[in-house]
Structure formats: structure tokens, C-alpha cells
C-alpha positions in Angstrom: -6.9 8.1 14.1 -10.7 7.9 14.4 -10.3 7.3 18.1 -8.0 10.3 18.4 -10.6 12.4 16.6 -13.2 11.5 19.3 -15.1 8.6 17.6 -15.9 5.3 19.2 -14.4 2.5 17.2 -14.8 -1.3 17.5 -12.6 -3.6 15.5 -13.9 -7.1 14.7 -10.8 -9.2 14.0 -9.2 -12.7 14.4 -6.9 -11.7 17.3 -7.0 -9.7 20.5 -9.9 -8.9 22.8 -10.7 -5.8 24.9 -9.0 -2.4 24.5 -6.0 -2.2 22.2 -3.1 -0.5 24.1 -1.8 1.4 21.1 -4.9 2.5 19.2 -7.3 2.5 22.2 -9.9 0.8 20.0 -12.2 -1.9 21.4 -11.4 -5.2 19.8 -13.8 -8.1 19.4 -12.0 -11.3 18.7 -13.4 -14.0 16.4 -13.0 -17.6 17.1 -10.0 -19.4 15.5 -11.0 -21.4 12.5 -9.1 -24.0 10.4 -7.5 -22.5 7.3 -9.1 -22.7 3.9 -12.5 -22.2 2.4 -14.3 -23.3 5.6 -12.4 -20.7 7.6 -13.4 -18.0 5.2 -17.1 -18.9 5.3 -17.3 -19.5 9.1 -15.2 -16.5 10.1 -17.3 -14.3 7.8 -20.5 -15.6 9.5 -18.9 -15.0 12.9 -18.1 -11.4 11.8 -21.6 -10.8 10.7 -23.0 -12.1 14.0 -20.7 -9.9 16.0 -21.4 -6.9 13.8 -25.2 -7.3 14.5 -24.6 -7.0 18.2 -22.8 -3.6 17.9 -25.7 -1.5 16.7 -23.1 0.8 15.1 -23.8 4.0 13.2 -21.4 2.9 10.4 -20.2 -0.6 9.5 -16.9 -0.3 7.6 -15.4 -3.4 6.1 -12.5 -4.3 3.8 -12.3 -8.0 3.1 -14.0 -9.0 -0.2 -14.9 -12.4 1.5 -17.4 -10.4 3.5 -19.3 -9.0 0.5 -22.3 -11.3 0.7 -22.5 -11.0 4.5 -22.2 -7.2 4.5 -24.8 -7.0 1.7 -27.1 -9.0 4.1 -26.3 -6.5 6.9 -27.2 -3.6 4.6 -30.4 -5.4 3.7 -31.3 -5.2 7.4 -31.1 -1.4 7.3 -27.6 -0.9 8.5 -25.2 1.7 7.0 -22.4 -0.2 5.4 -19.2 1.2 3.8 -17.0 -0.9 1.5 -13.2 -0.2 1.7 -11.4 -1.2 -1.5 -7.6 -1.4 -1.7 -7.1 -3.5 -4.8 -8.6 -4.2 -8.2 -9.9 -7.6 -7.2 -11.2 -8.3 -10.6 -7.6 -8.4 -11.8 -6.7 -11.0 -9.3 -8.5 -13.7 -11.3 -6.2 -12.9 -14.2 -3.1 -13.3 -12.0 -3.9 -16.7 -10.4 -2.8 -18.9 -13.3 -6.4 -20.0 -14.3 -7.1 -20.8 -17.9 -7.4 -17.5 -19.6 -11.1 -17.9 -20.7 -12.1 -19.1 -17.3 -10.2 -16.3 -15.6 -12.0 -13.7 -17.8 -15.4 -15.2 -17.0 -14.7 -15.3 -13.3 -13.3 -11.8 -13.3 -16.3 -10.3 -15.1 -18.7 -12.2 -12.8 -16.9 -10.8 -9.7 -16.8 -7.2 -11.0 -20.6 -7.4 -11.7 -21.2 -8.9 -8.2 -18.9 -6.3 -6.5 -20.7 -3.4 -8.2 -24.1 -4.9 -7.5 -23.2 -5.2 -3.9 -21.8 -1.7 -3.7 -25.2 -0.4 -4.8 -26.6 -1.7 -1.5 -24.0 0.0 0.5 -24.0 3.7 1.7 -20.5 4.4 0.4 -17.2 3.2 -1.0 -13.7 4.1 0.3 -11.0 3.5 -2.3 -7.2 3.7 -2.2 -7.0 5.7 -5.5 -9.1 7.6 -8.0 -8.8 4.8 -10.5 -10.2 2.2 -8.0 -13.1 4.5 -7.0 -13.9 5.0 -10.7 -14.6 1.3 -11.0 -17.8 2.0 -8.9 -19.0 5.0 -10.9 -22.8 4.8 -11.1 -22.9 1.9 -8.6 -22.3 3.6 -5.2 -24.2 6.4 -3.4 -21.1 8.1 -2.0 -17.3 7.7 -2.0 -14.0 9.1 -1.0 -10.2 8.4 -1.3 -8.1 7.2 1.6 -4.7 6.2 0.4 -2.1 4.0 2.1 -0.7 7.0 3.9 1.4 7.1 7.1 0.4 8.3 10.5 2.5 11.4 10.7 1.5 12.1 14.3 3.3 8.9 15.3 6.2 9.0 12.8 6.4 12.8 12.1 9.9 13.3 13.7 11.4 10.5 11.5 13.1 11.9 8.4 13.3 15.5 9.7 16.7 16.3 8.4 18.7 13.1 8.9 22.4 12.9 8.4 22.9 11.4 4.9 26.7 11.5 4.9 28.5 8.6 3.3 27.9 6.6 0.2 24.6 6.9 -1.7 22.1 4.3 -0.5 19.5 3.0 -2.9 16.9 1.4 -0.7 14.1 -1.2 -1.3 11.9 -2.3 1.6 8.9 -4.6 2.0 8.3 -7.9 0.2 10.8 -8.8 -2.5 10.0 -11.0 -5.5 9.8 -11.1 -9.2 6.5 -9.3 -8.9 8.5 -6.3 -7.4 11.1 -6.4 -10.3 13.9 -7.0 -7.8 16.2 -8.8 -10.3 16.1 -5.9 -12.8 17.0 -3.7 -9.9 20.2 -5.8 -9.2 20.8 -5.8 -13.0 20.8 -2.0 -13.0 23.7 -1.9 -10.6 26.6 -2.0 -13.1 25.2 1.1 -14.9 24.8 3.0 -11.6 28.2 1.9 -10.2 29.9 2.8 -13.5 29.0 6.5 -12.7 28.8 6.3 -8.9 31.1 3.5 -7.8 30.5 4.4 -4.1 26.8 3.7 -4.3 25.2 0.9 -2.3 22.0 -1.0 -3.0 20.1 -2.3 0.0 17.1 -4.7 0.2 15.3 -5.1 3.6 12.3 -7.3 4.3 10.9 -10.7 3.3 11.6 -12.6 0.2 9.3 -14.8 -1.9 9.6 -17.6 -2.7 11.9 -19.0 -0.1 15.5 -18.5 -1.2 14.8 -15.5 -3.4 17.4 -13.5 -1.5 20.0 -15.9 -2.7 18.9 -15.4 -6.3 19.6 -11.6 -5.8 23.0 -12.3 -4.4 23.9 -14.8 -7.1 22.9 -12.4 -9.9 25.0 -9.7 -8.2 28.0 -12.0 -8.1 27.5 -12.9 -11.8 27.6 -9.2 -12.6 30.6 -8.5 -10.3 28.7 -6.0 -8.1 28.0 -8.2 -5.0 30.3 -6.0 -2.8 27.8 -3.2 -3.4 24.7 -5.2 -2.5 23.2 -5.7 1.0 20.3 -8.2 1.4 18.8 -8.1 4.9 15.7 -9.7 6.4 12.8 -8.3 8.4 13.6 -5.6 11.0 11.3 -3.9 13.6 9.2 -1.1 12.0 10.8 1.7 14.0 14.3 0.6 13.0 13.2 0.3 9.4 11.9 3.9 9.4 15.1 5.1 10.9 17.1 3.2 8.4 14.9 4.4 5.5 15.6 8.0 6.6 19.3 7.5 6.0 18.7 6.4 2.4 19.2 8.7 -0.6 16.7 7.0 -3.0 13.8 4.7 -2.3 12.6 2.2 -5.1 8.9 1.6 -5.7 8.9 -1.1 -8.4 6.1 -3.5 -9.5 5.4 -5.7 -12.4 2.9 -4.4 -14.9 -0.6 -5.9 -14.3 -4.2 -4.5 -14.1 -4.0 -4.3 -10.3 -0.7 -2.5 -10.0 -1.7 0.1 -12.5 -4.6 1.3 -10.3 -3.2 1.1 -6.8 -0.7 3.0 -4.6 1.6 1.1 -2.3 2.2 2.5 1.2 6.0 2.3 0.9 5.8 5.3 -1.6 4.5 7.5 1.2 6.8 6.0 3.8 9.8 7.0 1.7 8.3 10.5 1.1 7.8 10.9 4.9 11.4 10.0 5.5 12.5 12.7 3.1 13.9 10.1 0.6 13.7 10.9 -3.1 11.8 8.1 -5.0 12.3 6.2 -8.2 9.0 4.6 -9.0 7.4 2.6 -11.8 5.6 4.8 -14.3 2.0 3.6 -13.5 -0.8 6.2 -13.7 -1.5 6.5 -10.0 2.1 6.4 -8.9 3.1 8.9 -11.6 0.3 11.3 -10.5 1.7 11.4 -6.9 5.4 11.6 -7.9 4.7 14.4 -10.5 2.4 16.3 -8.2 4.8 16.2 -5.3 8.0 16.6 -7.5 9.6 14.0 -5.3 11.5 11.8 -7.7 11.8 10.0 -11.1 9.5 7.6 -13.0 11.0 4.6 -14.8 10.1 1.3 -16.4 11.2 -1.0 -13.6 11.3 -4.2 -15.7 14.1 -2.5 -17.7 17.4 -2.3 -15.8 18.7 0.5 -18.0 15.7 2.6 -17.3 16.1 2.0 -13.5 19.8 3.0 -13.8 19.0 6.2 -15.8 16.4 7.2 -13.1 18.8 6.6 -10.2 21.7 8.3 -12.0 19.6 11.4 -12.9 19.2 12.0 -9.2 22.7 11.0 -8.0 24.2 13.2 -10.7 22.6 16.2 -9.1 22.9 16.2 -5.3 20.9 19.4 -5.0 18.0 17.9 -7.0 18.2 14.7 -4.8 17.8 16.9 -1.7 14.9 19.0 -3.1 13.0 15.8 -4.2 13.3 14.4 -0.7 12.2 17.6 0.9 9.3 18.0 -1.5 8.1 14.5 -0.8 8.2 15.0 3.0 6.3 18.2 2.8 3.6 16.6 0.6 3.1 13.9 3.2 3.0 16.3 6.2 0.6 18.6 4.4 -1.7 16.2 2.6 -0.8 12.5 2.3 -1.4 11.6 6.0 -4.0 9.9 8.2 -5.5 13.1 9.7 -6.3 14.9 6.4 -7.5 11.8 4.7 -9.5 10.6 7.7 -11.3 13.9 7.7 -12.4 13.3 4.2 -13.8 9.9 5.3 -15.5 11.4 8.3 -17.1 13.9 6.1 -18.5 11.1 4.0 -19.7 9.4 7.2 -21.6 12.6 8.2 -23.2 12.8 4.8 -24.4 9.2 5.2 -25.8 9.8 8.6 -27.5 12.9 7.4 -29.2 11.1 4.5 -30.3 8.3 6.8 -31.7 10.8 9.3 
């Protein structure tokens, strides 16, 4: 999007070299490194070395592994922007470390992250909650959510034919962390009212064999005939398939990271004109309520999931309105162009200060 808006963009990454055919960005490829800690350190150093050669106006980075190196770059007088998509502090509490050790490590990282941000010119966050973690620590900031590129996908979902049985769709990575088993366990309550409904999972499954756990649970409940479990499909086909669904599920386990972030599949469902049933986390709830595009549930509770799905299937006109509302919200606001403009405005403020 930045290239389309007339800016020169160079991506430093571990693959590709030259001009990317799709985005028209210049790509600088880093050397392949062995996996593990050595790769992280050496690849980060390689990225710093390549960044120094660019003499860019703005250095925008995302990987927290790069924090010490980008802090060094900022110390050399370069304008650095930190892009934050997750509450990384919470990750320490999710890695199975002893609780006390995890709390100490998490607190240390949060202090280091905020201290580093004070050296940068700005922070780009995926949500208001994430940006608020840097209150008083960063000079500037803006929100760029995990929104779709409507200029590439805008025709998708523009009034698809949703004839046939109601499809309740879940795409992406499927695991216990996405409350997939409770989704299957909600099926008897949904099918009791809407026996023609079908539940569809499409994507990858973690750990290996998880898809069979979903099928087995459906067989135990006697609803396996209404369940489809598919693997990965090309992104264009996935968008077209999503656009034929009636309801898209956005479910996550309750943890400090998920409470603050917004997954991209929420906006993908909205773009496709699909009503959503989402876990009632603050950031997710804010989007769903503001756009009036679906229902909020406790996704670890099968009965709550079923109630949310049924409340939409019971009223076809409401289902249609929610899908239309979500699509319009993405076309008007939750898209690359509008949110990149906010980021470019921040870039311009940074360059003006430095001038």
C-alpha cells in the first residue's frame, strides 16, 4: 500500500531479492542462518547491517528480536518506528515457565520494551490497548489493525449467493488455543434448532492430528455428518469460500495477549459480508459492537457459542444486516488505505520534528 501511495519501500527479509512482483517493493534478502538462538542473533545483526546501508528516512520494524539492534540504530540518529502486534509480556506467562520466573521475565521484558520505545520516534500498534502499554514511553503513535487490502479483495463478498444450508465457518489455525473443541460441542444445540446447518473448519491444525480430535468428538456427539474438516487451501479460494458462509467464528482462549489484540480473520469475515460470532474480549467486542456485525460469546462455553449462533440463524434478516454492516465497516474504515494514511501522517510528523 505504501508503494501504491507513492513511497519508496525496501523490505529486509530472509527470502527474495530484487523487486517483488506483487507489491513492487525492493527486497533485500538476508543470508540463511541455522535455526535457534544463533539464527536470531546473527540474522538480527545482518538486518542491522543492511538497514545502515539504506540511509532511509524511516526504519519501521516489527520483530521484538530486533529491539536491541534497532535501539542501536536509533542511537546513531536514525528515525526508528516499532510495530507491535502482540502483548509480548504475556508470552512469558504462556510458555510453561515456573510462575515466579515467568512473572520476573515478563516484567523485565516490559520494562526493556518501554525503555527501548523511548529511544524510537514512534510506535505503531494493532489496537488501542496495545498502544496504551507505551503511554509515557513513546514520542508518537498510531493504530494500524490487521485489516485487509480492499483494493485487492474488494470484489469478494459483494453480494454472494448464500443459498443452501447455513454454513458456520472457522478458518486459520485450529487448536485448543482457538477453542475449537467447544465449537464442535456447541453443534448439538445448534442442530437441535437448525438441523440443516453445517460447521466447516479450514486451515492448519495444531498439534498434528488435532483435526481427528475434532472429528472424534463430533462422532461421540452424533453430529459428525454436519461437520467438515478441511486442510489449507489457496488464499483466493479461501476468500471465495468464506464469502459463501453465513457465520464466521472468531474464538480464542482467555489470556493476557488475546484480550488486547485483534485477529485479521475478524476483518476478513467482515469484508466477505459474513456475520461474526466472536469471543467477548474488549478489543474484539469494540469492533463488533461499533460495526453491529454479529454476536459476542464466551467461546470456551459450548452453550454460549450455540446461543450466539442461534440468535443469528433464528433471524435471517438480522444475519443479512450484520453481514452487510461488517462489509461496509471494512470498506469505509477497517482497510489498508485508511489506516496507512494514519501511519503516513505519523511519519510526516516524525520527519517534521527531525527537520
